[in-house]
N, CA, C and O atoms as a GROMACS GRO file, in nm:
protein
  368
    1UNK      N    1   5.826   7.967  17.411
    1UNK     CA    2   5.884   7.969  17.280
    1UNK      C    3   5.996   7.842  17.272
    1UNK      O    4   6.001   7.760  17.180
    2UNK      N    5   6.068   7.843  17.368
    2UNK     CA    6   6.174   7.742  17.380
    2UNK      C    7   6.112   7.590  17.350
    2UNK      O    8   6.168   7.512  17.274
    3UNK      N    9   6.003   7.563  17.413
    3UNK     CA   10   5.943   7.426  17.399
    3UNK      C   11   5.902   7.415  17.258
    3UNK      O   12   5.923   7.308  17.201
    4UNK      N   13   5.842   7.519  17.191
    4UNK     CA   14   5.796   7.521  17.055
    4UNK      C   15   5.897   7.489  16.960
    4UNK      O   16   5.876   7.420  16.861
    5UNK      N   17   6.022   7.546  16.993
    5UNK     CA   18   6.142   7.539  16.905
    5UNK      C   19   6.229   7.412  16.940
    5UNK      O   20   6.327   7.375  16.875
    6UNK      N   21   6.177   7.351  17.053
    6UNK     CA   22   6.259   7.242  17.100
    6UNK      C   23   6.406   7.278  17.125
    6UNK      O   24   6.500   7.219  17.072
    7UNK      N   25   6.418   7.382  17.211
    7UNK     CA   26   6.554   7.428  17.259
    7UNK      C   27   6.544   7.477  17.407
    7UNK      O   28   6.440   7.459  17.471
    8UNK      N   29   6.643   7.534  17.455
    8UNK     CA   30   6.649   7.576  17.588
    8UNK      C   31   6.611   7.724  17.600
    8UNK      O   32   6.631   7.805  17.510
    9UNK      N   33   6.558   7.751  17.711
    9UNK     CA   34   6.510   7.899  17.721
    9UNK      C   35   6.634   7.995  17.731
    9UNK      O   36   6.622   8.114  17.701
   10UNK      N   37   6.752   7.944  17.771
   10UNK     CA   38   6.866   8.038  17.770
   10UNK      C   39   6.914   8.073  17.629
   10UNK      O   40   6.975   8.178  17.606
   11UNK      N   41   6.884   7.977  17.530
   11UNK     CA   42   6.916   8.006  17.385
   11UNK      C   43   6.828   8.120  17.340
   11UNK      O   44   6.875   8.216  17.278
   12UNK      N   45   6.699   8.109  17.371
   12UNK     CA   46   6.604   8.203  17.325
   12UNK      C   47   6.643   8.348  17.384
   12UNK      O   48   6.627   8.449  17.316
   13UNK      N   49   6.686   8.350  17.494
   13UNK     CA   50   6.736   8.475  17.559
   13UNK      C   51   6.853   8.530  17.483
   13UNK      O   52   6.865   8.651  17.467
   14UNK      N   53   6.939   8.443  17.436
   14UNK     CA   54   7.052   8.486  17.372
   14UNK      C   55   7.016   8.545  17.234
   14UNK      O   56   7.074   8.644  17.190
   15UNK      N   57   6.915   8.478  17.167
   15UNK     CA   58   6.859   8.536  17.046
   15UNK      C   59   6.806   8.676  17.067
   15UNK      O   60   6.835   8.768  16.992
   16UNK      N   61   6.726   8.688  17.172
   16UNK     CA   62   6.662   8.816  17.206
   16UNK      C   63   6.767   8.930  17.235
   16UNK      O   64   6.748   9.046  17.201
   17UNK      N   65   6.878   8.887  17.300
   17UNK     CA   66   6.985   8.992  17.329
   17UNK      C   67   7.083   9.003  17.212
   17UNK      O   68   7.180   9.077  17.225
   18UNK      N   69   7.063   8.933  17.097
   18UNK     CA   70   7.141   8.946  16.984
   18UNK      C   71   7.285   8.894  17.014
   18UNK      O   72   7.380   8.946  16.956
   19UNK      N   73   7.301   8.796  17.101
   19UNK     CA   74   7.428   8.736  17.139
   19UNK      C   75   7.468   8.626  17.041
   19UNK      O   76   7.584   8.596  17.013
   20UNK      N   77   7.352   8.566  16.988
   20UNK     CA   78   7.374   8.454  16.912
   20UNK      C   79   7.268   8.458  16.798
   20UNK      O   80   7.153   8.496  16.821
   21UNK      N   81   7.310   8.418  16.670
   21UNK     CA   82   7.209   8.422  16.560
   21UNK      C   83   7.147   8.286  16.549
   21UNK      O   84   7.221   8.188  16.562
   22UNK      N   85   7.022   8.269  16.527
   22UNK     CA   86   6.953   8.131  16.504
   22UNK      C   87   6.998   8.082  16.364
   22UNK      O   88   7.031   8.157  16.271
   23UNK      N   89   6.994   7.947  16.361
   23UNK     CA   90   7.008   7.895  16.216
   23UNK      C   91   6.892   7.927  16.141
   23UNK      O   92   6.792   7.978  16.193
   24UNK      N   93   6.901   7.895  16.002
   24UNK     CA   94   6.784   7.914  15.918
   24UNK      C   95   6.677   7.820  15.945
   24UNK      O   96   6.561   7.852  15.916
   25UNK      N   97   6.703   7.710  15.996
   25UNK     CA   98   6.611   7.609  16.031
   25UNK      C   99   6.522   7.651  16.149
   25UNK      O  100   6.401   7.631  16.148
   26UNK      N  101   6.589   7.711  16.252
   26UNK     CA  102   6.516   7.769  16.357
   26UNK      C  103   6.437   7.891  16.326
   26UNK      O  104   6.329   7.910  16.382
   27UNK      N  105   6.487   7.977  16.236
   27UNK     CA  106   6.403   8.090  16.194
   27UNK      C  107   6.287   8.040  16.118
   27UNK      O  108   6.178   8.096  16.133
   28UNK      N  109   6.300   7.936  16.033
   28UNK     CA  110   6.186   7.881  15.956
   28UNK      C  111   6.076   7.825  16.054
   28UNK      O  112   5.956   7.849  16.035
   29UNK      N  113   6.122   7.749  16.160
   29UNK     CA  114   6.028   7.704  16.265
   29UNK      C  115   5.962   7.813  16.331
   29UNK      O  116   5.839   7.816  16.338
   30UNK      N  117   6.040   7.908  16.383
   30UNK     CA  118   5.978   8.027  16.444
   30UNK      C  119   5.880   8.094  16.359
   30UNK      O  120   5.771   8.125  16.406
   31UNK      N  121   5.910   8.119  16.231
   31UNK     CA  122   5.801   8.174  16.148
   31UNK      C  123   5.679   8.094  16.136
   31UNK      O  124   5.569   8.148  16.133
   32UNK      N  125   5.694   7.959  16.128
   32UNK     CA  126   5.575   7.869  16.133
   32UNK      C  127   5.496   7.888  16.249
   32UNK      O  128   5.374   7.905  16.241
   33UNK      N  129   5.568   7.887  16.373
   33UNK     CA  130   5.498   7.890  16.494
   33UNK      C  131   5.426   8.027  16.515
   33UNK      O  132   5.322   8.034  16.582
   34UNK      N  133   5.481   8.131  16.459
   34UNK     CA  134   5.422   8.272  16.475
   34UNK      C  135   5.322   8.295  16.360
   34UNK      O  136   5.254   8.398  16.359
   35UNK      N  137   5.312   8.206  16.265
   35UNK     CA  138   5.222   8.220  16.154
   35UNK      C  139   5.258   8.341  16.076
   35UNK      O  140   5.171   8.424  16.047
   36UNK      N  141   5.392   8.355  16.037
   36UNK     CA  142   5.439   8.465  15.960
   36UNK      C  143   5.544   8.403  15.868
   36UNK      O  144   5.551   8.281  15.852
   37UNK      N  145   5.629   8.495  15.806
   37UNK     CA  146   5.726   8.460  15.702
   37UNK      C  147   5.868   8.494  15.765
   37UNK      O  148   5.885   8.583  15.848
   38UNK      N  149   5.965   8.416  15.716
   38UNK     CA  150   6.094   8.454  15.742
   38UNK      C  151   6.138   8.590  15.709
   38UNK      O  152   6.213   8.656  15.780
   39UNK      N  153   6.083   8.632  15.588
   39UNK     CA  154   6.105   8.770  15.530
   39UNK      C  155   6.068   8.877  15.647
   39UNK      O  156   6.142   8.971  15.679
   40UNK      N  157   5.941   8.848  15.708
   40UNK     CA  158   5.892   8.942  15.799
   40UNK      C  159   5.976   8.950  15.930
   40UNK      O  160   5.995   9.054  15.992
   41UNK      N  161   6.022   8.830  15.964
   41UNK     CA  162   6.103   8.819  16.092
   41UNK      C  163   6.243   8.886  16.067
   41UNK      O  164   6.304   8.934  16.163
   42UNK      N  165   6.293   8.890  15.951
   42UNK     CA  166   6.422   8.955  15.915
   42UNK      C  167   6.403   9.099  15.884
   42UNK      O  168   6.501   9.166  15.852
   43UNK      N  169   6.282   9.153  15.890
   43UNK     CA  170   6.262   9.288  15.864
   43UNK      C  171   6.268   9.324  15.721
   43UNK      O  172   6.288   9.442  15.691
   44UNK      N  173   6.253   9.226  15.622
   44UNK     CA  174   6.255   9.251  15.485
   44UNK      C  175   6.127   9.308  15.428
   44UNK      O  176   6.121   9.366  15.319
   45UNK      N  177   6.024   9.287  15.509
   45UNK     CA  178   5.882   9.328  15.464
   45UNK      C  179   5.811   9.365  15.604
   45UNK      O  180   5.843   9.314  15.712
   46UNK      N  181   5.720   9.451  15.586
   46UNK     CA  182   5.636   9.493  15.688
   46UNK      C  183   5.499   9.421  15.690
   46UNK      O  184   5.419   9.433  15.783
   47UNK      N  185   5.478   9.343  15.578
   47UNK     CA  186   5.353   9.263  15.560
   47UNK      C  187   5.368   9.124  15.615
   47UNK      O  188   5.448   9.046  15.565
   48UNK      N  189   5.295   9.094  15.714
   48UNK     CA  190   5.301   8.960  15.777
   48UNK      C  191   5.271   8.835  15.687
   48UNK      O  192   5.326   8.726  15.703
   49UNK      N  193   5.184   8.862  15.598
   49UNK     CA  194   5.137   8.746  15.521
   49UNK      C  195   5.189   8.738  15.378
   49UNK      O  196   5.139   8.663  15.295
   50UNK      N  197   5.291   8.817  15.351
   50UNK     CA  198   5.337   8.827  15.214
   50UNK      C  199   5.392   8.684  15.176
   50UNK      O  200   5.461   8.622  15.256
   51UNK      N  201   5.364   8.639  15.064
   51UNK     CA  202   5.408   8.511  15.011
   51UNK      C  203   5.357   8.384  15.083
   51UNK      O  204   5.414   8.276  15.073
   52UNK      N  205   5.253   8.404  15.153
   52UNK     CA  206   5.185   8.286  15.227
   52UNK      C  207   5.084   8.224  15.142
   52UNK      O  208   5.037   8.114  15.171
   53UNK      N  209   5.044   8.296  15.028
   53UNK     CA  210   4.946   8.247  14.925
   53UNK      C  211   5.030   8.145  14.843
   53UNK      O  212   5.130   8.180  14.780
   54UNK      N  213   4.986   8.019  14.847
   54UNK     CA  214   5.054   7.914  14.771
   54UNK      C  215   5.056   7.933  14.627
   54UNK      O  216   5.158   7.909  14.562
   55UNK      N  217   4.948   7.977  14.575
   55UNK     CA  218   4.931   8.004  14.429
   55UNK      C  219   5.032   8.129  14.394
   55UNK      O  220   5.100   8.124  14.292
   56UNK      N  221   5.036   8.223  14.471
   56UNK     CA  222   5.122   8.334  14.432
   56UNK      C  223   5.271   8.287  14.446
   56UNK      O  224   5.352   8.320  14.360
   57UNK      N  225   5.303   8.215  14.542
   57UNK     CA  226   5.435   8.162  14.566
   57UNK      C  227   5.488   8.066  14.450
   57UNK      O  228   5.605   8.063  14.411
   58UNK      N  229   5.380   7.985  14.402
   58UNK     CA  230   5.418   7.900  14.290
   58UNK      C  231   5.452   7.982  14.168
   58UNK      O  232   5.549   7.953  14.098
   59UNK      N  233   5.369   8.091  14.141
   59UNK     CA  234   5.394   8.181  14.035
   59UNK      C  235   5.534   8.242  14.024
   59UNK      O  236   5.600   8.247  13.920
   60UNK      N  237   5.575   8.290  14.151
   60UNK     CA  238   5.699   8.342  14.168
   60UNK      C  239   5.810   8.255  14.148
   60UNK      O  240   5.913   8.291  14.091
   61UNK      N  241   5.789   8.128  14.198
   61UNK     CA  242   5.893   8.021  14.170
   61UNK      C  243   5.901   7.987  14.021
   61UNK      O  244   6.009   7.963  13.967
   62UNK      N  245   5.788   7.986  13.958
   62UNK     CA  246   5.788   7.948  13.816
   62UNK      C  247   5.865   8.065  13.741
   62UNK      O  248   5.948   8.035  13.655
   63UNK      N  249   5.839   8.196  13.771
   63UNK     CA  250   5.918   8.295  13.712
   63UNK      C  251   6.067   8.284  13.740
   63UNK      O  252   6.148   8.310  13.651
   64UNK      N  253   6.104   8.246  13.857
   64UNK     CA  254   6.246   8.238  13.896
   64UNK      C  255   6.322   8.140  13.829
   64UNK      O  256   6.444   8.147  13.815
   65UNK      N  257   6.242   8.039  13.784
   65UNK     CA  258   6.311   7.926  13.715
   65UNK      C  259   6.330   7.950  13.557
   65UNK      O  260   6.392   7.868  13.490
   66UNK      N  261   6.282   8.050  13.509
   66UNK     CA  262   6.298   8.097  13.371
   66UNK      C  263   6.433   8.168  13.350
   66UNK      O  264   6.498   8.208  13.446
   67UNK      N  265   6.475   8.183  13.226
   67UNK     CA  266   6.594   8.242  13.186
   67UNK      C  267   6.598   8.383  13.232
   67UNK      O  268   6.491   8.436  13.262
   68UNK      N  269   6.707   8.451  13.241
   68UNK     CA  270   6.718   8.590  13.276
   68UNK      C  271   6.649   8.684  13.181
   68UNK      O  272   6.592   8.785  13.222
   69UNK      N  273   6.654   8.652  13.059
   69UNK     CA  274   6.579   8.729  12.956
   69UNK      C  275   6.428   8.720  12.968
   69UNK      O  276   6.356   8.819  12.956
   70UNK      N  277   6.383   8.602  12.991
   70UNK     CA  278   6.243   8.577  13.007
   70UNK      C  279   6.189   8.644  13.131
   70UNK      O  280   6.082   8.703  13.128
   71UNK      N  281   6.268   8.635  13.249
   71UNK     CA  282   6.234   8.700  13.368
   71UNK      C  283   6.212   8.849  13.353
   71UNK      O  284   6.121   8.912  13.406
   72UNK      N  285   6.312   8.900  13.272
   72UNK     CA  286   6.316   9.055  13.250
   72UNK      C  287   6.192   9.101  13.181
   72UNK      O  288   6.140   9.207  13.215
   73UNK      N  289   6.140   9.027  13.083
   73UNK     CA  290   6.015   9.063  12.997
   73UNK      C  291   5.898   9.046  13.090
   73UNK      O  292   5.811   9.134  13.097
   74UNK      N  293   5.893   8.932  13.165
   74UNK     CA  294   5.773   8.904  13.244
   74UNK      C  295   5.767   9.012  13.356
   74UNK      O  296   5.659   9.065  13.380
   75UNK      N  297   5.876   9.046  13.424
   75UNK     CA  298   5.868   9.149  13.536
   75UNK      C  299   5.832   9.287  13.478
   75UNK      O  300   5.754   9.363  13.535
   76UNK      N  301   5.893   9.316  13.358
   76UNK     CA  302   5.845   9.443  13.291
   76UNK      C  303   5.697   9.452  13.271
   76UNK      O  304   5.638   9.554  13.305
   77UNK      N  305   5.634   9.348  13.217
   77UNK     CA  306   5.491   9.336  13.194
   77UNK      C  307   5.427   9.360  13.332
   77UNK      O  308   5.345   9.451  13.347
   78UNK      N  309   5.462   9.280  13.431
   78UNK     CA  310   5.400   9.290  13.574
   78UNK      C  311   5.409   9.434  13.617
   78UNK      O  312   5.309   9.494  13.656
   79UNK      N  313   5.522   9.488  13.609
   79UNK     CA  314   5.546   9.633  13.659
   79UNK      C  315   5.450   9.731  13.591
   79UNK      O  316   5.403   9.825  13.655
   80UNK      N  317   5.421   9.712  13.466
   80UNK     CA  318   5.325   9.779  13.391
   80UNK      C  319   5.182   9.771  13.437
   80UNK      O  320   5.109   9.869  13.450
   81UNK      N  321   5.147   9.644  13.460
   81UNK     CA  322   5.012   9.606  13.512
   81UNK      C  323   4.996   9.658  13.653
   81UNK      O  324   4.885   9.701  13.685
   82UNK      N  325   5.094   9.658  13.738
   82UNK     CA  326   5.081   9.711  13.872
   82UNK      C  327   5.066   9.857  13.876
   82UNK      O  328   4.985   9.913  13.949
   83UNK      N  329   5.158   9.926  13.782
   83UNK     CA  330   5.140  10.070  13.773
   83UNK      C  331   5.006  10.112  13.731
   83UNK      O  332   4.951  10.208  13.785
   84UNK      N  333   4.951  10.043  13.636
   84UNK     CA  334   4.808  10.077  13.587
   84UNK      C  335   4.706  10.056  13.700
   84UNK      O  336   4.615  10.136  13.718
   85UNK      N  337   4.722   9.952  13.773
   85UNK     CA  338   4.627   9.913  13.887
   85UNK      C  339   4.635  10.017  13.998
   85UNK      O  340   4.532  10.052  14.055
   86UNK      N  341   4.757  10.069  14.033
   86UNK     CA  342   4.770  10.164  14.132
   86UNK      C  343   4.719  10.301  14.090
   86UNK      O  344   4.670  10.382  14.169
   87UNK      N  345   4.735  10.321  13.956
   87UNK     CA  346   4.680  10.452  13.901
   87UNK      C  347   4.519  10.444  13.915
   87UNK      O  348   4.456  10.527  13.981
   88UNK      N  349   4.461  10.340  13.849
   88UNK     CA  350   4.322  10.328  13.875
   88UNK      C  351   4.267  10.346  14.018
   88UNK      O  352   4.160  10.403  14.042
   89UNK      N  353   4.349  10.292  14.113
   89UNK     CA  354   4.306  10.290  14.252
   89UNK      C  355   4.311  10.426  14.306
   89UNK      O  356   4.229  10.460  14.391
   90UNK      N  357   4.405  10.509  14.262
   90UNK     CA  358   4.431  10.642  14.306
   90UNK      C  359   4.319  10.740  14.261
   90UNK      O  360   4.298  10.844  14.324
   91UNK      N  361   4.245  10.703  14.149
   91UNK     CA  362   4.145  10.792  14.096
   91UNK      C  363   4.012  10.745  14.135
   91UNK      O  364   3.914  10.802  14.086
   92UNK      N  365   3.996  10.646  14.220
   92UNK     CA  366   3.863  10.590  14.269
   92UNK      C  367   3.814  10.676  14.373
   92UNK      O  368   3.707  10.652  14.429
   0.00000   0.00000   0.00000
């Protein structure tokens, strides 16, 4: 892992023992090398491939660029669609 991250093995050990925190650049490279996401490494999600779909990530970035009011309405609509899809799936 140290070679892949272009660092020393002792630094990797310090990361593992929680003695030192890696920089965000190191975490990004680590996520790339492990074929996962930064969110997964940080424990923010249990899904390894969340947001690895470029089309989905683009949609989320487009939504994020909107005004707060527009985001509110779009997320409200998405929440309703997700609720309906989950309900349909529960009755199959």
